[in-house]
Structures are given as structure tokens and as C-alpha cells.
C-alpha positions, -999 to 999 in steps of 0.1 A, spaced: -138 -119 365 -116 -103 339 -138 -72 338 -138 -69 376 -100 -72 377 -97 -45 350 -120 -21 369 -99 -26 401 -68 -19 381 -83 14 368 -94 24 402 -59 17 416 -44 40 389 -69 67 398 -60 63 435 -23 65 427 -29 98 408 -49 112 437 -21 104 461 3 121 438 -19 153 439 -19 152 477 19 148 478 23 178 455 -3 199 474 -26 200 444 -55 179 458 -88 197 458 -118 193 481 -152 209 482 -161 234 510 -197 236 520 -214 270 520 -243 272 545 -256 307 538 -266 331 510 -240 345 487 -231 379 502 -202 399 515 -201 374 544 -207 337 540 -208 307 563 -183 280 552 -181 247 571 -201 264 599 -179 295 602 -188 330 591 -162 347 570 -157 378 549 -161 365 514 -132 375 491 -137 346 466 -170 353 449 -177 367 414 -208 384 429 -193 418 421 -225 439 425 -241 418 452 -271 410 430 -270 372 438 -291 379 468 -311 409 456 -348 409 463 -358 420 428 -341 389 413 -357 366 439 -391 379 432 -386 377 394 -376 340 398 -405 330 420 -430 348 396 -415 330 367 -418 296 385 -455 303 392 -462 310 356 -439 287 337 -429 260 362 -395 247 372 -380 236 339 -380 243 301 -380 205 298 -365 205 263 -339 221 241 -349 254 225 -351 238 191 -377 213 203 -402 228 228 -380 246 253 -380 281 237 -402 302 259 -411 339 255 -388 347 284 -358 334 266 -365 357 237 -371 386 260 -338 381 277 -321 380 243 -337 412 233 -328 428 267 -292 416 264 -288 429 228 -301 463 239 -278 463 269 -247 454 249 -256 475 219 -256 447 194 -282 436 168 -290 404 186 -280 379 212 -282 341 219 -284 324 252 -262 295 264 -264 275 296 -230 287 309 -199 306 299 -181 273 294 -207 259 271 -208 292 252 -171 292 245 -168 256 235 -200 260 214 -190 291 195 -154 280 187 -165 245 176 -192 261 154 -171 288 138 -138 269 131 -127 235 120 -96 219 105 -96 243 76 -93 273 99 -69 291 123 -76 303 158 -53 329 176 -56 327 213 -41 347 242 -18 325 263 -38 332 295 -72 326 281 -98 307 302 -99 269 302 -132 270 283 -116 289 254 -87 264 255 -111 235 254 -131 252 226 -100 255 205 -92 218 210 -128 208 201 -127 229 169 -98 209 154 -85 242 140 -48 251 139 -42 271 171 -17 299 174 -9 311 209 1 348 212 19 364 242 -4 377 269 -21 410 259 5 414 231 -12 428 201 21 431 183 28 394 186 -8 386 175 -2 408 144 30 389 136 12 355 139 -16 367 117 9 380 91 29 348 90 -3 328 86 -12 349 56 22 348 38 23 335 3 33 298 2 23 294 38 -8 277 52 -40 289 37 -70 291 60 -107 295 53 -112 316 84 -91 333 110 -106 337 145 -90 357 173 -102 350 208 -94 367 241 -107 372 275 -115 409 280 -108 406 318 -85 377 327 -100 358 356 -68 349 375 -49 381 369 -76 408 368 -60 427 339 -78 439 308 -70 429 272 -61 458 248 -93 453 228 -88 483 204 -54 471 194 -66 435 190 -95 447 168 -70 466 146 -48 436 141 -78 413 134 -94 437 109 -61 441 91 -61 404 83 -98 399 80 -101 379 112 -131 376 134 -128 386 170 -145 368 199 -141 386 233 -150 368 265 -167 395 285 -176 372 315 -158 392 341 -163 425 324 -201 424 322 -215 445 350 -180 457 359 -164 477 331 -179 507 314 -199 536 326 -231 515 326 -215 482 333 -219 470 298 -184 455 295 -151 460 278 -165 475 246 -182 503 265 -151 507 286 -130 514 254 -158 532 236 -159 506 208 -188 505 183 -176 475 162 -206 454 150 -184 426 135 -170 415 169 -187 388 189 -190 393 227 -195 364 250 -207 372 285 -223 356 316 -252 364 338 -237 344 367 -211 369 380 -218 406 384 -255 400 373 -261 375 401 -280 350 381 -269 321 358 -262 313 322 -244 330 293 -250 350 261 -234 356 228 -240 393 217 -237 394 180 -254 402 147 -283 382 134 -263 362 109 -240 349 136 -269 341 159 -287 321 132 -254 303 123 -248 293 160 -284 281 164 -277 257 135 -241 247 143 -232 252 180 -236 217 195 -236 230 231 -267 250 222 -285 225 201 -282 194 223 -290 207 258 -322 216 278 -329 253 278 -322 274 309 -351 273 334 -376 302 336 -366 312 371 -330 318 359 -341 337 328 -364 360 348 -336 368 373 -312 377 345 -338 401 330 -343 417 364 -305 421 369 -300 438 336 -330 461 343 -314 471 376 -283 482 357 -300 501 329 -299 538 335 -332 545 317 -355 523 339 -378 552 345 -385 559 309 -422 552 301 -428 526 275 -447 551 253 -416 571 249 -396 540 238 -417 532 208 -420 549 174 -456 558 165 -474 530 148 -448 504 159 -466 491 190 -466 454 192 -498 442 210 -482 409 221 -451 425 236 -471 453 252 -494 429 269 -466 406 280 -446 434 296 -476 452 311 -490 421 328 -520 416 305 -530 382 290 -505 371 263 -517 356 230 -498 328 215 -474 327 197 -454 358 209 -446 369 173 -481 363 160 -490 400 161 -474 433 152 -453 447 125 -432 422 106 -412 393 121 -394 414 146 -426 428 163 -418 465 163 -390 486 151 -378 518 166 -348 535 182 -334 511 209 -317 525 240 -283 511 234 -250 525 248 -238 538 214 -271 552 201 -270 528 171 -303 525 153 -312 490 145 -343 471 135 -348 448 165 -372 442 193 -363 461 225 -383 454 256 -385 488 274 -383 490 311 -415 497 329 -428 511 361 -441 484 384 -478 476 384 -496 475 417 -496 440 430 -525 420 417 -532 440 386 -513 419 361 -497 385 356 -462 401 354 -464 427 382 -434 413 400 -414 405 369 -413 442 358 -384 460 373 -387 486 400 -375 521 390 -346 538 410 -369 560 430 -385 530 446 -355 508 450 -350 516 487 -385 501 494 -378 467 479 -359 452 508 -330 446 486 -305 446 515 -269 456 511 -270 455 474 -297 482 472 -280 513 485 -299 545 495 -303 564 462 -310 598 476 -282 624 473 -283 660 483 -317 661 498 -353 651 489 -360 648 452 -324 646 439 -317 611 427 -290 590 411 -295 559 389 -289 525 404 -261 516 380 -240 547 388 -244 542 426 -235 505 427 -207 507 401 -191 536 419 -192 517 451 -175 487 435 -148 508 420 -142 527 453 -139 494 472 -116 479 446 -93 509 448 -93 509 486 -83 472 488 -58 472 460 -40 503 472 -39 488 507 -23 456 495 2 474 473 12 497 502 21 465 522 44 454 494 22 427 478 25 419 441 -9 423 426 4 419 391 -14 442 366 -48 440 381 -72 468 370 -105 452 381 -121 438 413 -101 406 406 -70 413 427 -44 385 428 -16 383 454 12 366 436 31 343 459 46 317 436 52 288 460 24 262 464 29 254 501 31 291 511 0 299 491 -21 271 508 -8 281 542 -17 317 535 -52 308 526 -56 287 557 -43 314 580 -68 339 564 -96 314 571 -85 312 607 -88 350 609 -123 350 594 -115 357 557 -122 333 528 -98 337 499 -89 308 477 -54 295 470 -50 292 432 -26 264 421 -18 244 389 -33 235 366 -54 267 369 -22 287 368 13 276 357 37 259 381 55 286 402 27 311 396 5 303 427 -15 331 442 -43 341 464 -71 353 442 -92 379 459 -123 396 446 -140 427 459 -177 435 457 -198 466 459 -215 452 491 -183 449 512 -182 477 538 -152 499 543 -148 482 577 -147 448 560 -119 459 536 -99 477 563 -101 446 585 -89 424 555 -60 447 548 -49 445 585 -51 407 585 -32 404 552 -5 426 569 -2 403 599 -4 370 580 21 383 554 46 391 581 40 358 599 46 337 568 75 358 555 58 371 524 62 408 533 
């Protein structure tokens, strides 16, 4: 009886807290989506223009990703069924890591199950009570939680303020002050609620001056920033191999999971120390295959024949057979030159030459000729034949035979749509803060007005979420909008007109 009474008491406390959330307009509920993730979605039975998704490039519903996933299921099944350190490390996991390292221009990469588990895993692994972490005040909740789990001393620097960061690093290194084994600087590269970009070059300068390691969360930059969508480092033209980049496959790349792009030493250290990597079942094959397909769609060199991507004498029979659809011997690394399989000149954004496995993109095999014919990625000149829908634009420009790469087309469309929407909102008088990306906040401040604004948008056929505490500080409520490459110009112009009417109605503009 005592235990029953105690449980009722706890439930009463929880109910009281829930009532408090309702009274302060902070109670959250789930909305049911009854459609695919696209520029329009069906929520609670109503079709709306979707301004609340991180599906920046529209790849979440791309045919190439769907086919890659189903092919992987047919070969590998539904689940990895174990952690990667037990029996869950499949050849697909290693291929995605190779592909990601090539895409990001780093020596290696390591997969995690989500951006949240990546951040808490890396911070807990790299720092403890002997160390200091320097974190931007508006960093994502996963970074905040990772800092707490690490037990390190945490210094919070002003948002995007490299000068303040430098002063904190300096004071932590002064004679007679606290002595730390390691100093770790961590920042979002694109801030998910504000849409602004961290000054990565200035932060690197400050970190290097005080021998600190930099971790950049590239989750909302991957597939968005940079000429080839490779993220903040490509955006700024940075070639720093000491920095660690975390990113996700679940936003612009339309899949799921996360990665750490790093050097091989960091990867091996995380495999042995990151608890969120060690003690979890590996990502399923279908997800891994979709992520590989997404990156290949973004790579500009997808039409380069494999024979041109290998140095003479470096061919790895296992890797060649895997990627060309022939039977694969086991284990994957059992043949070829050295532990890494083959060495050559990887196609990375900075032209760096490293000794690592790079799976080159291939032309598709005719269906039925190989076990991987649907897992290889279709080159740009055949994209219009894949049935990819809105996310697969016509790639012919200027007449027959003149082609553009997929990444340039889709990224240009994303940037054009972003500019059109942001300029339209700013012309109406809305405060979009310092947004430089497809994340465009409308700063409203008041909680009730923000909730009402979101509701009125939904009434008009637009889904845009109201962002409230604790996601943002009290008094900093906003409508968080996100633009994608698959929104039509008509969609965006309609949204601008609705924002005008609703803003006047509520008294925002």
C-alpha cells in the first residue's frame, strides 16, 4: 500500500507540472502527419505547405534513396541486430564512412545513430573533470547535455563572439589559474533556431592560439552550405585537419543518423571511449544505403568512371566487386593493398591527398546484372528518368547535350527560394534576426501571440511551428520557418501573402 500511495503522489506531482505548462502556454502535443515528407504535408487530415521541415533539398522522398533502402533490406535484412563492436558492423557502414570522409574532405569518419547521440558521445569521450569546454551560449541542447555528461568545467561564451571566446581561453590559461588537461571548443556551425552561421575561421584562430580542439556541429550546414553542400568548412574555404565536424544525414540528406568527420586517431579514440557509440545497436542497412545514395546525388563527380579514380596497381578486388554488383568475398578487407584496401587520390573538396579508401561513384548497371545495381547512384544525365519527383529537377540547360550537375541545380534552387522568402518577410517588416540560411525565424517575443500566429497560419494552409521555452529563452518566442529546394515560387509567394495578412490581423506588423 505504501508503494501504491507513493506512486500516486508522484503522478499527482507530474499532473500538477503538466497543468502549469498548460497555464503558461508551454504544453506540447504531437501532430500526426499522414503523408510523405515533401513541400506539402497532410497534418491531422489537412494538407498544408510545409515550412517546418529540415528536408532542405527534398531528398527525404527521392526515388534514388527509396530504391537504395529497399535493395539493402533485400540483401541485409531489416536490422543490424547488434552494436558495431559485436556483430553489427556491416560493409555498408564502412562504405558510408568512406563516402562521408571523401565528401567532407577528412581522413576518416565514424557513424552515430543521431546528432544527439553523436554530440553527447563525443563530448563525454573527449572531456572529463580534468578538462574545460568552451560552448556558444546558443548551442543545441545535445551539446549542452554532452557538456553536462562530460563533467568538465564549462565556460559559456557570448553568441558568435570569438573575442569573448578568446578572453575565456586566455583566462583559463593564466598562471596560477585552473590548469586543464584539454581545452575543447564546441559550436553549432548553423544555429537551428536562429539560422545564423558561426564565424568558424575566427573560432579556429582562437582555439589554435590556446591549443584547444574545435568541434563544429554541421548538422544544419551539411547539404546546405558550400558550393557542393559539404558544410561550413567548404563555405569558408577551411582546410583544417585538426577540427572535428559532426553532421547528420537526417536533414538536407533526407535519411537518418549522424557522423563524426575527423582524423583516424580521433575515430579510433571514439570507438573505444564514446558510450553512445559502444552501447547501441548499429544503424539499419536501409538507412545506411539511403545515406550513401544521398551523398552520391550531391557529389559533382558522379559521372567519373571508377577506372579514373584509382591509381594503377591499387585496385581492391573486394571493393570493386562490391560496388560493381559482383559477388563479394568475406571479409571486406580480406583482399587488396594493405589494411586500407587501396590508396590513391580521393576526390575531396580541397584536393588533399590522403591514404584512405574512397568508394568512387559508378554508372548504374542494367537491372539484373548485379547484386548492387540499384544501390549504385544514377549519374546526372539520367536523373530525369528516375521518377524522383519534385526533388529531381530537369537538368538540361541551353539545349540538348548541355548539362549541369545535380548538386549545383538543387543547391541553387534552395538558395533562390531562401532569398525570395527572407526578402519577402523582411519587406513586410518582420524581424528575421541574423538568418543567413534556409532557417528563417520570425521573432515575436510573446508566447501567446506566437501560438496564435502559428494557429492562424495553419488555418490558412501553412504549417510553421511556434518555438517557445525551453527551446528558446523566455521572451524570445518565434515562428521558425524553413525553406526547401522543392517549394515552388507560387508556394513561397502565397506564404508571404498569408504572413502579411496574419501579421496585420494580430498586430505584429
